[in-house]
FIRODREN-827557 format. One record per residue (C-alpha): residue number from 0; residue in one letter; x, y, z. Coordinates in pm, whole numbers, plus 50000, padded with zeros to 5 digits. Example, Ala and Ser with C-alpha at 12.3 -4.5 7.8 and 13.67 -1.06 7.14 Angstrom:
2
SITE; i; aa; x; y; z
SITE; 0; a; 51230; 49550; 50780
SITE; 1; s; 51367; 49894; 50714
REM end
This chain:
320
SITE; i; aa; x; y; z
SITE; 0; x; 66809; 40061; 49424
SITE; 1; x; 67003; 40337; 49239
SITE; 2; x; 66935; 40391; 48871
SITE; 3; x; 67198; 40291; 48619
SITE; 4; x; 67355; 40572; 48416
SITE; 5; x; 67161; 40462; 48105
SITE; 6; x; 66834; 40445; 48297
SITE; 7; x; 66898; 40783; 48456
SITE; 8; x; 66964; 40939; 48117
SITE; 9; x; 66651; 40774; 47980
SITE; 10; x; 66448; 40913; 48268
SITE; 11; x; 66590; 41260; 48215
SITE; 12; x; 66513; 41234; 47845
SITE; 13; x; 66158; 41125; 47912
SITE; 14; x; 66111; 41412; 48153
SITE; 15; x; 66249; 41659; 47904
SITE; 16; x; 66022; 41513; 47636
SITE; 17; x; 65722; 41550; 47863
SITE; 18; x; 65815; 41911; 47940
SITE; 19; x; 65856; 41974; 47567
SITE; 20; x; 65519; 41821; 47488
SITE; 21; x; 65361; 42030; 47761
SITE; 22; x; 65527; 42342; 47626
SITE; 23; x; 65400; 42259; 47278
SITE; 24; x; 65045; 42199; 47403
SITE; 25; x; 64975; 42574; 47388
SITE; 26; x; 65135; 42615; 47046
SITE; 27; x; 64954; 42821; 46784
SITE; 28; x; 64933; 42662; 46441
SITE; 29; x; 64915; 42887; 46135
SITE; 30; x; 64737; 42681; 45868
SITE; 31; x; 64840; 42772; 45512
SITE; 32; x; 64591; 42631; 45256
SITE; 33; x; 64863; 42591; 44991
SITE; 34; x; 65178; 42391; 44938
SITE; 35; x; 65506; 42542; 45064
SITE; 36; x; 65637; 42841; 44867
SITE; 37; x; 65419; 43113; 44723
SITE; 38; x; 65303; 43436; 44884
SITE; 39; x; 65059; 43281; 45134
SITE; 40; x; 65330; 43055; 45272
SITE; 41; x; 65575; 43349; 45269
SITE; 42; x; 65331; 43564; 45471
SITE; 43; x; 65279; 43289; 45731
SITE; 44; x; 65649; 43226; 45780
SITE; 45; x; 65722; 43598; 45794
SITE; 46; x; 65469; 43623; 46077
SITE; 47; x; 65542; 43304; 46273
SITE; 48; x; 65870; 43372; 46456
SITE; 49; x; 65805; 43733; 46563
SITE; 50; x; 65448; 43640; 46662
SITE; 51; x; 65589; 43367; 46886
SITE; 52; x; 65804; 43630; 47058
SITE; 53; x; 65508; 43866; 47094
SITE; 54; x; 65285; 43602; 47250
SITE; 55; x; 65551; 43411; 47441
SITE; 56; x; 65434; 43075; 47304
SITE; 57; x; 65530; 42853; 47011
SITE; 58; x; 65390; 42937; 46666
SITE; 59; x; 65424; 42679; 46389
SITE; 60; x; 65325; 42678; 46022
SITE; 61; x; 65130; 42387; 45875
SITE; 62; x; 65078; 42362; 45499
SITE; 63; x; 64745; 42200; 45413
SITE; 64; x; 64697; 42250; 45043
SITE; 65; x; 64441; 42098; 44810
SITE; 66; x; 64108; 42170; 44640
SITE; 67; x; 64216; 42522; 44544
SITE; 68; x; 64263; 42619; 44909
SITE; 69; x; 63940; 42463; 45034
SITE; 70; x; 64095; 42182; 45243
SITE; 71; x; 64301; 42408; 45468
SITE; 72; x; 64023; 42665; 45489
SITE; 73; x; 63766; 42404; 45592
SITE; 74; x; 64012; 42269; 45849
SITE; 75; x; 64022; 42600; 46036
SITE; 76; x; 63650; 42664; 45994
SITE; 77; x; 63588; 42339; 46186
SITE; 78; x; 63869; 42380; 46440
SITE; 79; x; 63815; 42434; 46812
SITE; 80; x; 63765; 42812; 46860
SITE; 81; x; 64034; 42860; 47123
SITE; 82; x; 64287; 43066; 46928
SITE; 83; x; 64538; 42786; 46877
SITE; 84; x; 64455; 42706; 46514
SITE; 85; x; 64451; 43003; 46277
SITE; 86; x; 64420; 43046; 45901
SITE; 87; x; 64666; 43252; 45698
SITE; 88; x; 64452; 43317; 45396
SITE; 89; x; 64479; 43452; 45040
SITE; 90; x; 64187; 43662; 44917
SITE; 91; x; 64159; 43459; 44597
SITE; 92; x; 64069; 43158; 44812
SITE; 93; x; 63866; 43347; 45071
SITE; 94; x; 63638; 43546; 44840
SITE; 95; x; 63720; 43424; 44488
SITE; 96; x; 63671; 43050; 44534
SITE; 97; x; 63338; 43081; 44722
SITE; 98; x; 63211; 43318; 44452
SITE; 99; x; 63277; 43048; 44194
SITE; 100; x; 63176; 42746; 44408
SITE; 101; x; 62891; 42849; 44644
SITE; 102; x; 62879; 42505; 44816
SITE; 103; x; 63253; 42502; 44884
SITE; 104; x; 63215; 42377; 45241
SITE; 105; x; 63253; 42698; 45441
SITE; 106; x; 63085; 43037; 45467
SITE; 107; x; 63333; 43323; 45499
SITE; 108; x; 63061; 43551; 45633
SITE; 109; x; 62992; 43340; 45940
SITE; 110; x; 63261; 43072; 45986
SITE; 111; x; 63563; 43297; 46052
SITE; 112; x; 63663; 43581; 46281
SITE; 113; x; 63915; 43826; 46126
SITE; 114; x; 64234; 43878; 46323
SITE; 115; x; 64480; 44086; 46120
SITE; 116; x; 64563; 44197; 45767
SITE; 117; x; 64921; 44101; 45677
SITE; 118; x; 64980; 44214; 45318
SITE; 119; x; 64812; 44388; 45029
SITE; 120; x; 64931; 44271; 44687
SITE; 121; x; 64841; 44516; 44407
SITE; 122; x; 64810; 44367; 44062
SITE; 123; x; 64967; 44491; 43737
SITE; 124; x; 64850; 44462; 43376
SITE; 125; x; 65136; 44294; 43187
SITE; 126; x; 65155; 44260; 42809
SITE; 127; x; 65375; 44077; 42565
SITE; 128; x; 65567; 44328; 42346
SITE; 129; x; 65382; 44200; 42038
SITE; 130; x; 65071; 44386; 42156
SITE; 131; x; 65101; 44742; 42018
SITE; 132; x; 64965; 44914; 42330
SITE; 133; x; 65152; 45138; 42571
SITE; 134; x; 64854; 45223; 42793
SITE; 135; x; 64502; 45107; 42879
SITE; 136; x; 64333; 45324; 42618
SITE; 137; x; 64540; 45166; 42344
SITE; 138; x; 64489; 44815; 42487
SITE; 139; x; 64112; 44858; 42500
SITE; 140; x; 64103; 44990; 42142
SITE; 141; x; 64322; 44701; 42025
SITE; 142; x; 64101; 44441; 42198
SITE; 143; x; 63778; 44594; 42066
SITE; 144; x; 63914; 44586; 41712
SITE; 145; x; 63994; 44213; 41749
SITE; 146; x; 63716; 44054; 41959
SITE; 147; x; 63835; 43733; 42122
SITE; 148; x; 64176; 43735; 41955
SITE; 149; x; 64372; 43859; 42256
SITE; 150; x; 64451; 43569; 42491
SITE; 151; x; 64507; 43633; 42859
SITE; 152; x; 64663; 43395; 43110
SITE; 153; x; 64573; 43312; 43469
SITE; 154; x; 64700; 43075; 43735
SITE; 155; x; 64370; 42887; 43730
SITE; 156; x; 63997; 42905; 43685
SITE; 157; x; 63849; 43130; 43953
SITE; 158; x; 64186; 43280; 44051
SITE; 159; x; 64209; 43652; 44118
SITE; 160; x; 64400; 43683; 43789
SITE; 161; x; 64103; 43525; 43610
SITE; 162; x; 63825; 43711; 43791
SITE; 163; x; 64013; 44042; 43778
SITE; 164; x; 64051; 44023; 43401
SITE; 165; x; 63688; 43925; 43358
SITE; 166; x; 63597; 44234; 43561
SITE; 167; x; 63814; 44442; 43329
SITE; 168; x; 63634; 44293; 43028
SITE; 169; x; 63294; 44372; 43178
SITE; 170; x; 63387; 44732; 43259
SITE; 171; x; 63549; 44803; 42921
SITE; 172; x; 63320; 44607; 42689
SITE; 173; x; 63606; 44402; 42548
SITE; 174; x; 63626; 44036; 42452
SITE; 175; x; 63940; 43841; 42541
SITE; 176; x; 64001; 43467; 42562
SITE; 177; x; 64095; 43307; 42894
SITE; 178; x; 64378; 43053; 42900
SITE; 179; x; 64399; 42876; 43236
SITE; 180; x; 64725; 42735; 43376
SITE; 181; x; 64820; 42533; 43682
SITE; 182; x; 64997; 42817; 43856
SITE; 183; x; 65160; 43150; 43782
SITE; 184; x; 65490; 42989; 43675
SITE; 185; x; 65368; 42815; 43359
SITE; 186; x; 65140; 43109; 43279
SITE; 187; x; 65439; 43342; 43294
SITE; 188; x; 65644; 43116; 43068
SITE; 189; x; 65379; 43126; 42796
SITE; 190; x; 65331; 43501; 42835
SITE; 191; x; 65704; 43564; 42788
SITE; 192; x; 65704; 43325; 42490
SITE; 193; x; 65411; 43512; 42332
SITE; 194; x; 65172; 43216; 42333
SITE; 195; x; 64939; 43439; 42536
SITE; 196; x; 64949; 43816; 42525
SITE; 197; x; 64833; 43945; 42861
SITE; 198; x; 64819; 43868; 43232
SITE; 199; x; 64706; 44062; 43538
SITE; 200; x; 64910; 43952; 43839
SITE; 201; x; 65142; 44067; 44118
SITE; 202; x; 65477; 44218; 44006
SITE; 203; x; 65758; 44009; 44163
SITE; 204; x; 65761; 43704; 43931
SITE; 205; x; 65742; 43917; 43615
SITE; 206; x; 65966; 44210; 43706
SITE; 207; x; 66288; 44054; 43564
SITE; 208; x; 66119; 44019; 43226
SITE; 209; x; 66003; 44381; 43236
SITE; 210; x; 66358; 44497; 43306
SITE; 211; x; 66483; 44286; 43013
SITE; 212; x; 66220; 44431; 42780
SITE; 213; x; 66054; 44092; 42729
SITE; 214; x; 65731; 44212; 42890
SITE; 215; x; 65576; 44553; 42950
SITE; 216; x; 65368; 44681; 43239
SITE; 217; x; 65098; 44933; 43145
SITE; 218; x; 64872; 44977; 43451
SITE; 219; x; 64848; 44931; 43827
SITE; 220; x; 64513; 44795; 43948
SITE; 221; x; 64532; 44971; 44287
SITE; 222; x; 64454; 45329; 44394
SITE; 223; x; 64825; 45419; 44422
SITE; 224; x; 65120; 45353; 44195
SITE; 225; x; 65340; 45059; 44284
SITE; 226; x; 65682; 45136; 44441
SITE; 227; x; 65847; 44877; 44214
SITE; 228; x; 65695; 45047; 43906
SITE; 229; x; 65675; 45418; 43988
SITE; 230; x; 65638; 45524; 43624
SITE; 231; x; 65338; 45299; 43554
SITE; 232; x; 65005; 45481; 43605
SITE; 233; x; 64705; 45336; 43785
SITE; 234; x; 64382; 45236; 43615
SITE; 235; x; 64216; 45538; 43774
SITE; 236; x; 64477; 45766; 43619
SITE; 237; x; 64389; 45611; 43284
SITE; 238; x; 64016; 45670; 43305
SITE; 239; x; 63901; 45357; 43490
SITE; 240; x; 63845; 45482; 43847
SITE; 241; x; 63590; 45217; 43948
SITE; 242; x; 63811; 44917; 43870
SITE; 243; x; 64035; 44786; 44145
SITE; 244; x; 64198; 44443; 44181
SITE; 245; x; 64410; 44390; 44492
SITE; 246; x; 64507; 44056; 44638
SITE; 247; x; 64546; 44040; 45015
SITE; 248; x; 64664; 43804; 45283
SITE; 249; x; 64512; 43797; 45631
SITE; 250; x; 64483; 43593; 45949
SITE; 251; x; 64148; 43444; 46053
SITE; 252; x; 64036; 43245; 46358
SITE; 253; x; 63739; 43008; 46372
SITE; 254; x; 63408; 43180; 46449
SITE; 255; x; 63325; 43162; 46818
SITE; 256; x; 63678; 43236; 46937
SITE; 257; x; 63645; 43441; 47260
SITE; 258; x; 63671; 43817; 47217
SITE; 259; x; 63958; 43846; 47465
SITE; 260; x; 64157; 43587; 47269
SITE; 261; x; 64086; 43764; 46941
SITE; 262; x; 64197; 44099; 47084
SITE; 263; x; 64521; 43946; 47209
SITE; 264; x; 64592; 43786; 46871
SITE; 265; x; 64505; 44104; 46680
SITE; 266; x; 64729; 44320; 46897
SITE; 267; x; 65019; 44075; 46862
SITE; 268; x; 64982; 44034; 46484
SITE; 269; x; 64948; 44408; 46428
SITE; 270; x; 65258; 44470; 46639
SITE; 271; x; 65454; 44231; 46415
SITE; 272; x; 65321; 44389; 46095
SITE; 273; x; 65426; 44733; 46224
SITE; 274; x; 65793; 44636; 46261
SITE; 275; x; 66047; 44771; 46008
SITE; 276; x; 66177; 44418; 45936
SITE; 277; x; 65832; 44286; 45844
SITE; 278; x; 65769; 44588; 45621
SITE; 279; x; 66108; 44561; 45452
SITE; 280; x; 66073; 44194; 45370
SITE; 281; x; 65713; 44237; 45253
SITE; 282; x; 65799; 44526; 45024
SITE; 283; x; 66086; 44326; 44875
SITE; 284; x; 65817; 44087; 44751
SITE; 285; x; 65613; 44368; 44596
SITE; 286; x; 65357; 44373; 44878
SITE; 287; x; 65226; 44676; 45065
SITE; 288; x; 65163; 44704; 45440
SITE; 289; x; 64820; 44835; 45533
SITE; 290; x; 64675; 44813; 45884
SITE; 291; x; 64305; 44725; 45907
SITE; 292; x; 64094; 44654; 46211
SITE; 293; x; 63902; 44324; 46221
SITE; 294; x; 63568; 44494; 46151
SITE; 295; x; 63721; 44654; 45842
SITE; 296; x; 63860; 44321; 45725
SITE; 297; x; 63520; 44157; 45755
SITE; 298; x; 63355; 44443; 45565
SITE; 299; x; 63614; 44395; 45291
SITE; 300; x; 63542; 44022; 45280
SITE; 301; x; 63168; 44077; 45240
SITE; 302; x; 63213; 44354; 44982
SITE; 303; x; 63457; 44158; 44768
SITE; 304; x; 63261; 43834; 44790
SITE; 305; x; 62956; 44019; 44661
SITE; 306; x; 63159; 44181; 44383
SITE; 307; x; 63326; 43859; 44264
SITE; 308; x; 62995; 43670; 44283
SITE; 309; x; 62848; 43935; 44054
SITE; 310; x; 63145; 43906; 43816
SITE; 311; x; 63112; 43526; 43807
SITE; 312; x; 62742; 43557; 43728
SITE; 313; x; 62772; 43833; 43467
SITE; 314; x; 63073; 43673; 43295
SITE; 315; x; 62907; 43329; 43314
SITE; 316; x; 63215; 43165; 43461
SITE; 317; x; 63175; 42795; 43538
SITE; 318; x; 63376; 42588; 43790
SITE; 319; x; 63624; 42336; 43650
REM end
């Protein structure tokens, strides 16, 4: 008995749906351990579409925020190691959070396989204009003359902004008071208002205030000057060569992912990162493109985890 038009259309729709589900079955999910927006989410979405073209399969972004990045990170650590569920990770979560909370629920040394570095995000020392310092020497002298009086902001306890400033304090013998906020936005508002006097963070959110003269930038915490602030010297240029604070964003797979799958993912991600469009959009956000091989990424993870663990111990930082 012939199908009615409605039944035929329904059958065609069901078939198309089945084909779509089958096509999606090999989709790669990029897990972002934060809410939408922010640099981690930006990096994942910048990667997703061109990576899909490189691999010839769907790539989707899934935001899984919570517990200061731990929920999404744990999700990928426990995922099936077949290359279909990857973590787009921020260094503050990957090496900062475990330094502060050793029993966080994952071990970055053994639970993840590095795939590709996406972005480096150099930090900048920003001051409110009320602080009479035009360079690091003057800032250090000012802070030493007023122990504990200079308040610095961060986006949260254990954030790279927090740990980086504590490292600065340890290396310079200064005392400053930490004021923790729920995110960079409110921290920036209080810095511009003068309720806190200093923050070490990435340039993009604060650059408009620098141009307006409502904030000043006095140092770059990376080995090279920042393209958005070419006249601002690095810490090394100002006599602090052993102090470096750089945020980074990278792709990780669960440990145990087959080597052939990892090589394919690394080659595809690195090909995307090398494109002029990826570089242009990343640099517009104040990030820097730097290619690293997986073994170099893992060495960086281990080195920075050890360094931030030492900073947490020496500065006696406690979890919230």
